[in-house]
C-alpha positions as CSV (number, residue, x, y, z in Angstrom):
1,M,124.8,269.4,59.9
2,T,124.7,269.9,55.9
3,I,121.8,271.9,55.2
4,T,120.2,271.0,52.0
5,P,117.1,272.1,50.0
6,D,115.3,269.0,51.2
7,T,116.4,269.2,54.9
8,P,113.1,268.6,56.4
9,L,112.5,271.8,58.8
10,L,113.5,273.9,55.4
11,T,110.9,271.9,53.3
12,G,108.3,272.1,56.3
13,L,109.2,276.2,56.4
14,R,108.4,276.5,52.7
15,A,105.2,274.8,53.2
16,A,104.3,276.7,56.3
17,L,105.1,280.1,54.2
18,G,103.2,278.9,51.0
19,P,105.3,278.4,47.8
20,E,104.7,281.7,46.5
21,L,106.1,283.8,49.6
22,A,108.6,281.2,50.1
23,A,110.1,281.5,46.8
24,D,110.1,285.3,47.1
25,V,111.8,285.6,50.9
26,V,114.0,282.1,51.3
27,L,117.2,282.1,50.8
28,H,119.4,278.9,51.9
29,G,122.9,277.3,51.4
30,P,125.7,279.3,50.0
31,D,123.4,282.7,49.5
32,T,123.4,283.0,53.7
33,A,126.9,283.3,54.4
34,P,126.7,287.2,54.2
35,Y,124.2,287.1,56.9
36,C,126.0,284.6,59.0
37,R,129.5,286.4,60.3
38,D,129.8,289.4,62.5
39,W,131.3,292.9,61.1
40,H,134.8,292.4,61.9
41,G,135.0,288.8,60.4
42,D,135.8,286.9,63.9
43,V,132.7,284.7,63.9
44,Q,131.4,282.8,60.6
45,S,127.9,280.7,61.5
46,G,125.2,279.7,59.5
47,A,121.6,279.2,59.4
48,L,118.7,276.7,58.2
49,A,117.8,279.6,55.9
50,V,117.8,283.5,55.9
51,L,114.1,285.5,55.2
52,R,113.7,288.6,53.8
53,P,110.1,290.0,53.7
54,R,109.2,293.1,52.0
55,D,106.9,294.4,54.3
56,T,105.2,293.9,57.8
57,A,102.7,291.4,56.5
58,Q,105.2,289.2,55.4
59,V,107.5,289.6,58.9
60,S,104.3,288.5,60.1
61,A,103.8,285.5,58.3
62,C,107.7,284.5,58.9
63,L,107.2,284.7,62.6
64,R,104.3,282.5,62.5
65,A,105.7,279.7,60.5
66,A,109.0,279.7,62.3
67,Q,107.0,279.6,66.1
68,A,104.8,276.4,64.3
69,L,108.1,274.7,63.6
70,G,109.6,275.5,67.2
71,L,112.7,277.6,65.1
72,G,114.6,280.1,66.6
73,V,114.5,283.8,64.5
74,V,117.3,286.1,65.0
75,P,116.1,289.4,63.4
76,Q,119.0,291.5,61.5
77,G,119.4,294.8,60.4
78,G,122.7,296.0,58.8
79,R,125.1,294.1,60.4
80,T,127.6,296.3,61.8
81,G,126.4,295.3,65.6
82,L,130.0,294.4,67.5
83,V,128.1,291.8,70.4
84,L,127.2,289.0,68.3
85,G,123.4,290.1,68.3
86,A,122.5,289.3,64.9
87,V,124.8,286.1,64.4
88,P,123.2,282.7,64.7
89,D,124.5,280.0,67.0
90,T,122.4,276.8,66.2
91,P,122.6,277.2,62.4
92,A,120.4,273.8,62.0
93,R,117.5,275.2,64.5
94,Q,117.7,278.8,63.8
95,V,116.8,281.3,60.8
96,V,118.2,285.1,60.1
97,L,115.2,287.5,59.5
98,S,116.5,290.3,57.6
99,L,114.6,293.9,57.6
100,E,117.4,294.8,54.3
101,R,114.6,295.0,51.7
102,M,111.9,296.7,54.3
103,T,113.6,300.4,53.1
104,R,110.1,302.8,52.9
105,I,110.6,306.0,54.5
106,R,106.8,306.5,54.7
107,S,106.5,309.8,55.9
108,I,108.2,313.2,56.6
109,D,106.4,315.9,58.6
110,A,107.8,319.3,58.9
111,D,105.1,321.0,60.8
112,D,105.4,317.9,63.5
113,F,109.0,317.4,63.0
114,T,108.6,313.5,62.8
115,A,109.5,311.0,59.9
116,E,107.6,307.5,59.9
117,V,110.6,304.8,58.6
118,E,110.7,301.0,57.9
119,A,113.1,299.0,59.8
120,G,115.5,298.5,56.7
121,V,116.1,302.1,56.1
122,I,120.1,303.0,56.5
123,L,120.7,305.8,58.7
124,Q,122.7,307.8,56.2
125,T,119.8,307.2,53.4
126,L,117.3,309.0,56.4
127,K,119.6,311.8,57.2
128,D,120.6,312.6,53.6
129,T,116.7,312.1,53.1
130,L,115.8,314.7,56.0
131,A,118.6,316.9,54.9
132,E,116.9,317.7,51.8
133,A,114.0,319.3,53.5
134,G,115.9,321.0,56.3
135,L,115.5,318.1,58.7
136,F,117.4,316.5,61.1
137,F,117.8,313.0,63.1
138,P,120.7,313.4,65.1
139,L,121.5,310.0,65.4
140,A,125.4,309.6,64.7
141,L,127.4,306.5,64.0
142,G,130.6,305.3,62.2
143,A,128.5,302.9,60.7
144,Q,126.0,305.0,59.5
145,G,126.5,304.3,56.0
146,S,125.4,301.0,56.6
147,C,123.3,300.4,59.7
148,Q,119.5,300.5,59.5
149,I,117.3,302.3,61.6
150,G,115.7,298.8,63.1
151,G,119.3,297.5,64.4
152,N,119.8,301.2,65.6
153,L,116.3,300.9,67.6
154,S,116.9,297.4,68.7
155,T,120.5,297.8,70.4
156,N,119.3,301.8,71.5
157,A,122.3,302.8,69.6
158,G,124.6,305.5,70.9
159,G,127.2,307.2,69.2
160,L,128.6,310.9,69.0
161,N,125.4,313.1,69.8
162,V,124.1,311.4,73.1
163,L,125.4,314.1,75.4
164,R,123.3,316.6,73.5
165,Y,120.2,314.4,72.2
166,G,120.3,311.4,74.6
167,M,120.3,307.6,73.2
168,T,118.1,306.4,70.4
169,R,115.4,305.5,72.8
170,D,115.2,309.5,73.6
171,L,114.5,309.9,69.4
172,V,111.5,307.3,68.9
173,L,107.8,308.5,69.4
174,G,106.2,305.3,68.2
175,L,107.1,301.8,67.0
176,E,105.2,299.1,64.8
177,V,106.3,295.8,66.3
178,V,105.5,292.3,64.8
179,L,105.0,289.5,68.1
180,P,106.5,286.3,68.4
181,D,103.4,284.8,67.1
182,G,103.0,286.9,64.3
183,R,100.6,289.6,65.7
184,V,101.0,293.1,65.0
185,L,101.6,295.9,67.9
186,D,100.7,299.2,66.5
187,L,102.3,301.7,68.8
188,R,103.2,304.5,66.0
189,S,102.2,307.7,67.5
190,R,103.5,311.5,66.5
191,L,102.4,312.3,70.2
192,R,105.5,314.3,72.2
193,K,103.2,313.8,75.4
194,D,101.6,310.7,76.4
195,N,101.2,309.6,79.3
196,R,98.5,306.9,79.1
197,G,100.2,304.2,81.1
198,L,103.2,301.8,80.7
199,D,105.2,302.8,77.4
200,L,105.3,299.5,76.1
201,K,107.3,300.9,72.9
202,Q,110.2,301.0,75.6
203,L,110.3,297.1,75.9
204,F,111.4,296.4,72.4
205,I,114.0,299.5,72.0
206,G,117.4,297.7,73.3
207,A,115.8,294.2,73.5
208,E,118.0,293.0,70.7
209,G,115.2,291.5,69.0
210,T,114.4,289.1,71.6
211,L,111.0,290.2,72.6
212,G,109.6,290.7,68.7
213,V,110.6,292.3,65.6
214,I,110.6,296.2,64.9
215,T,109.3,297.0,61.2
216,A,108.6,300.6,61.5
217,A,109.0,303.4,63.9
218,T,108.3,307.6,64.0
219,L,111.0,309.3,64.7
220,K,111.7,312.6,66.6
221,L,113.5,315.4,64.7
222,G,114.9,318.5,64.5
223,P,116.0,321.4,62.5
224,L,119.1,320.6,60.3
225,P,122.0,322.4,62.0
226,E,123.4,325.1,59.3
227,H,126.7,326.2,61.2
228,T,129.2,323.8,63.1
229,A,132.5,324.5,64.8
230,T,135.1,321.5,65.2
231,A,138.0,321.7,67.3
232,L,140.8,319.2,67.9
233,L,142.4,320.4,71.4
234,A,145.6,318.8,73.2
235,L,145.5,318.5,77.0
236,D,148.2,318.2,79.4
237,R,146.5,315.0,81.0
238,L,143.0,313.4,80.8
239,E,141.8,315.0,84.1
240,D,141.7,318.2,82.3
241,A,139.0,316.8,80.1
242,I,136.7,316.7,82.5
243,A,137.2,320.3,83.7
244,L,137.2,321.2,80.3
245,F,134.0,319.0,79.6
246,R,132.5,321.0,82.6
247,L,133.6,324.4,81.5
248,A,132.0,323.6,78.2
249,R,128.5,322.6,79.3
250,L,128.3,326.1,81.3
251,H,129.6,328.6,78.6
252,C,128.2,326.0,75.5
253,C,125.4,324.7,76.7
254,D,123.3,322.4,74.6
255,L,124.8,323.9,71.4
256,M,127.7,321.2,72.2
257,S,126.9,318.1,70.3
258,A,129.9,316.1,70.9
259,F,132.8,315.8,73.1
260,E,135.1,313.0,72.5
261,F,138.6,311.8,74.1
262,M,141.2,310.0,72.2
263,P,145.0,309.4,73.3
264,P,148.0,310.2,71.0
265,L,148.3,306.8,70.2
266,A,145.2,307.5,67.5
267,F,147.1,309.6,65.2
268,T,149.3,307.0,64.7
269,L,146.6,304.3,64.2
270,A,144.8,306.4,62.1
271,H,147.6,307.1,59.7
272,E,148.4,303.3,59.6
273,A,144.5,303.1,58.4
274,M,144.7,306.3,56.2
275,P,148.3,307.1,55.1
276,D,147.0,310.4,53.2
277,L,145.0,311.5,56.2
278,P,146.7,314.9,57.3
279,I,147.7,315.4,60.9
280,P,147.2,319.0,61.4
281,M,149.0,319.3,65.1
282,A,152.0,317.7,67.2
283,T,150.9,314.5,68.6
284,D,152.8,314.2,71.4
285,A,150.5,315.8,74.2
286,P,149.1,313.0,77.1
287,A,145.7,313.5,75.7
288,Y,143.7,315.1,72.9
289,V,139.6,316.7,72.9
290,L,137.5,316.3,69.5
291,M,134.9,318.8,69.8
292,D,131.9,319.9,68.2
293,L,129.4,322.8,68.4
294,A,126.3,322.9,65.8
295,G,123.7,325.3,65.7
296,S,121.0,327.1,63.4
297,G,119.5,330.4,62.4
298,L,120.8,333.7,64.2
299,V,123.5,331.5,66.5
300,D,127.2,332.5,65.5
301,V,129.2,328.9,66.6
302,A,132.5,329.6,65.2
303,D,132.6,333.0,67.4
304,L,131.5,331.0,70.5
305,M,133.9,328.4,69.5
306,E,136.8,331.2,69.7
307,R,135.6,332.8,72.6
308,F,135.4,329.5,74.8
309,L,138.9,328.0,73.5
310,E,140.5,331.4,74.6
311,L,138.8,331.0,78.2
312,A,139.7,327.3,78.4
313,M,143.2,328.3,77.5
314,S,143.6,331.2,79.7
315,K,142.3,328.8,82.6
316,G,145.4,326.3,81.8
317,L,143.0,323.6,80.4
318,V,144.0,323.3,76.9
319,C,148.0,323.5,75.7
320,D,147.4,323.5,72.0
321,G,144.7,323.3,69.4
322,V,143.2,323.7,65.8
323,I,139.8,325.0,64.8
324,A,138.2,323.7,61.5
325,Q,138.3,326.3,59.0
326,S,135.8,324.4,56.6
327,H,133.5,321.5,56.2
328,T,136.3,319.4,54.6
329,Q,138.8,320.0,57.3
330,A,136.2,319.1,60.0
331,R,136.0,315.7,58.4
332,A,139.3,315.2,58.5
333,L,139.6,315.9,62.2
334,W,136.7,313.5,62.7
335,Q,138.4,310.9,60.4
336,I,141.3,310.6,62.7
337,R,138.8,309.4,65.2
338,E,137.1,307.0,62.9
339,G,140.4,306.2,61.7
340,M,141.9,304.7,64.9
341,N,139.2,302.0,64.8
342,D,140.6,300.7,61.6
343,G,143.7,301.3,62.5
344,Q,143.3,298.4,65.4
345,A,141.8,296.5,63.1
346,K,144.9,296.3,60.9
347,R,147.0,295.3,63.9
348,G,144.8,291.8,64.3
349,R,142.6,290.3,66.7
350,H,142.2,292.5,70.0
351,L,139.9,293.4,73.0
352,R,137.1,296.0,72.3
353,T,135.2,296.8,75.1
354,D,132.3,299.5,75.9
355,V,132.0,300.5,79.2
356,S,130.7,303.2,81.2
357,V,131.1,305.0,84.4
358,P,130.3,308.0,85.9
359,L,131.6,310.9,84.0
360,S,133.7,312.3,87.2
361,C,135.4,308.6,87.5
362,L,136.3,308.5,83.7
363,P,139.9,309.7,84.1
364,D,140.5,307.4,87.4
365,F,139.0,304.3,86.2
366,V,141.2,304.9,82.5
367,A,144.1,305.3,84.9
368,Q,143.4,302.1,87.2
369,A,142.3,300.1,84.0
370,E,145.3,300.5,82.0
371,A,147.9,300.3,85.1
372,A,145.8,296.7,85.6
373,V,146.3,295.6,82.2
374,T,149.8,296.6,81.7
375,A,151.1,295.1,84.8
376,A,149.6,292.0,84.2
377,M,150.1,291.5,80.5
378,P,154.0,293.2,79.2
379,G,153.6,294.2,75.8
380,A,150.1,294.4,75.5
381,V,148.7,298.1,74.2
382,C,146.0,299.9,75.8
383,V,143.9,302.1,73.8
384,S,141.4,304.3,75.4
385,Y,139.1,306.9,73.8
386,G,135.4,307.3,73.9
387,H,132.5,309.7,74.8
388,V,133.5,312.3,77.8
389,G,130.2,313.7,78.0
390,D,128.4,310.7,78.7
391,G,131.0,308.5,80.6
392,N,131.5,305.9,78.1
393,V,134.6,304.5,77.3
394,H,136.4,302.1,75.0
395,L,139.4,300.7,76.6
396,N,140.7,298.2,73.7
397,V,144.0,295.9,74.4
398,L,146.0,295.2,71.5
399,P,147.5,291.8,72.5
400,A,151.3,291.3,73.0
401,P,153.1,290.0,69.7
402,G,153.9,286.7,69.7
403,T,151.1,285.8,72.5
404,D,147.9,283.9,72.5
405,A,145.3,286.6,71.2
406,D,142.1,284.8,72.4
407,H,143.7,284.2,76.1
408,Q,145.1,287.8,76.1
409,I,141.5,289.4,75.3
410,E,140.3,287.2,77.8
411,Q,142.5,288.1,80.3
412,A,142.6,291.7,79.9
413,K,138.6,291.6,79.9
414,K,138.6,290.4,83.2
415,L,141.2,292.6,84.4
416,I,139.3,295.8,83.0
417,Y,135.7,294.2,84.6
418,Q,137.2,293.6,87.8
419,V,138.2,297.7,88.3
420,L,134.8,298.9,86.2
421,A,133.1,296.8,89.3
422,R,135.0,299.0,91.3
423,F,133.4,302.3,89.6
424,D,129.8,300.7,89.8
425,G,130.3,301.0,85.8
426,S,128.4,299.1,83.2
427,I,129.7,297.0,80.7
428,S,127.9,297.5,77.8
429,A,127.3,301.2,77.5
430,E,126.2,301.7,74.0
431,H,126.8,298.3,71.9
432,G,124.5,296.2,73.7
433,I,125.0,292.6,75.2
434,G,124.4,290.1,72.4
435,R,125.9,286.6,72.9
436,L,129.2,287.8,73.1
437,K,128.5,289.5,76.6
438,R,125.6,287.3,77.7
439,A,127.9,285.3,80.4
440,D,129.2,288.4,81.7
441,F,125.8,290.2,82.0
442,Q,124.1,287.1,83.3
443,D,127.0,286.5,86.2
444,A,126.5,290.1,87.4
445,L,122.3,290.3,87.1
446,P,120.6,290.7,90.9
447,P,118.4,287.6,91.5
448,T,115.4,290.1,91.4
449,Q,116.2,291.9,88.1
450,R,116.9,288.7,86.7
451,D,113.4,287.3,87.5
452,L,111.9,290.3,86.3
453,L,113.3,289.8,82.7
454,D,112.4,286.3,82.8
455,A,109.1,287.3,83.5
456,I,108.8,289.7,80.6
457,K,109.9,287.2,77.9
458,R,108.0,284.4,79.0
459,A,105.0,286.6,78.9
460,I,105.8,288.1,75.5
461,D,107.1,285.1,73.5
462,P,106.8,282.2,75.6
463,A,107.8,279.6,73.0
464,Q,111.2,281.2,73.5
465,I,111.5,281.7,69.6
466,M,113.2,285.4,69.7
467,N,116.9,285.6,69.4
468,P,117.8,282.7,71.6
469,N,120.7,282.7,73.5
470,C,120.9,286.5,72.8
471,Q,121.3,288.6,76.3
472,L,120.3,286.0,78.5
473,S,120.0,282.2,78.4
474,H,116.7,280.4,79.2
475,A,116.1,277.3,80.5
476,Q,113.2,276.8,78.0
477,G,114.5,277.1,74.0
478,P,112.7,276.5,71.0
479,V,110.4,273.5,70.4
480,T,112.5,270.2,69.3
């Protein structure tokens, strides 16, 4: 269906919003294209319109209008998601609701260690603003230069610092949410302890916009780490990463903020993406670990890192390593981790997984899953990396050259998920379900859990307008 300015539903949407608001917030036609594709450019969809409210009252008006017309609403943040959670799939019946104009940092309280921010605030902007006040919001993602706080909350983003600070839901004290019928649910709070019944804000964190639109949040802050120590370590085998992590937890305690594992192929992929990136050590070890220690005040993390590595090497857990001597060097080490992703993208379409297993099972899972893929798919290349400290593995697969990429991606996914089931793992550690993983999620969902999720959805969004076909498919859809 071609959507023109006089398309009845678009005309009805403008009328429901009123001429003044419609003129300000409604985009249609070619202007909607950037809002209807996924981050990697694999999927291009469309929408009846894109709505760009400036404040909570305008979000409320947009949802009331959408519900009156039976339109599906796809909430959207910085468009950095990886599971099609913010990409419309029924263009003629859905509108995108972008929070990109809601960018106010409403307040920063250094005594309470809190900040109240609107959903469209870019994560890096928030971190930079807080740093000027000596404060720190610990969420750290590769996409933090463009992802938005509302999207981080709606997907319960993970990232690099989960082992020390937890997932995004652990960093939130309060929310402001607009419900599907336009009512505003004010759950904003600066309280660290509040045990008055069910914690309703947790319903909306990780819900991917299926229950309402997060418009603002009160976030939990900490002091800005003044000192960091970063090390890149070579290991004789991936199993040693678990022993090394256990040793680091015992001797570095809560000063350890990141502990990542990478294969030797990471250096090749990073170099393909960034040819000028310095590689500070030999790249032929079976496994590598990238770790950060961070602290403030009187804590000497540099000395702690050196003493820890001496201990680790004396136990035979590390065969080589380098410690960054400056912030620039530390940044270059982390660019290897980040550049690896860009290198994979340069090789074309590939499978990107985001799974988790119990920490102790991580090496066995990687070995068994990679063996299953390479045995069934000669020429395919497995790239396993991720967050040792929380059992999160990104086991990606680059299809064999000259093969049907879509077929190989689907085949590899099934093989990996079969192995994952043996470890009682999760198909989504931090990226969410979206539309991309909906079928796999539903197939493995126990009936009792499905019934409860459906009941919550019907109670909060009886018209089923919020992010249709995201996470779960429902018998009832938007009114036609």
